[in-house]
N, C-alpha and C positions, 0 to 999 in steps of 0.2 A: 504494500500500500504506500502511496506517495502522499505526503501531507505538506501543504503549502502554508506558510505563516508569515506574519508581518515582521518587520524589523524589531529586534528586541535588544535589551541591554546585553552586555557581554556575559554576565552571570546567567541570565535567562537563556541566552543562546546556548551556552554550554550545558545547562540543565536539560533543555529539551532534546539534546543529543542522546541523553540517557533513556529517552522513550523508545529509541530504536533497538531492535534485536541485533542488527548488523548493518554496517556501512559498507555497501558494495561500491568500490571505487570505479570510476570511469577509466577507460584504458588510454585513450589518445592524449588527454590532458587531465591528469588526476589531481586529487586533493593536495593542496599545499598547506595554507593556514588551517583550512578545514580539517585536514588530517590531524593536526595537533589538537584542535578543538574537540573532535569526535573521540579521540583517544583519552583526552582529559576527562571527558564525561563518563569514561568507563565502557564505552561501546567498542566492540572489536571491528576491525576493518580488514577487508581482503583486497589486495591489489595485484595486478599483473603488469610489471614494468615492460616497456618497449624500448625502442632505440633513442627517441628524442628525450631531452632532459625533462621536458614538461610531463612526460609519462613515467618518470622514475622517482619523483620527489616523495610520493607516499611510501615507496619501498625504502627510501633512505630514512624516513621518519620511523617506520616500523622496525627497521634494523637497529636504529639508535636506541629504541626502548626495549630491545630484546625480543621482539615478536616476529622473528624471521620465519616462523611457520605460517604466517599470514601473507607472505610474499610467495606467489606461485610463478611457475615458469612456462605454463602452457595454457591454451584455452580449455583443454579438458581438466587440467588441475584447478583452474579458476572456477569452473562450474562445480566440480566435485567438492572443493573447499567451501564454497558458498552453501551448497545444499547440505553438506555435513554439519556446518555450523547452525544453519536454520533448523535442521532436524533435532539438534541437541539443545536448542535454545530453551532457557527456563523462564524467559520474560513473557 
């Protein structure tokens, strides 16, 4: 489900990230500041880095916080990781 919302304070912005079960990163141009925000909220994120720098930032963020298992190397791995995390979600 996609939820649209209005602009919020930084605190509220971070807190609403916790409402999600999973952040599925876009591949061509992925999360930069949003990657930090979503991880700060405690929500896991899956990313599949590509060749361009703009598609590798989220992987750098995940690796920096020790979540290398959320960085995948193939389309099949991307799909499998997302489905696995959603099936195991407790939210």
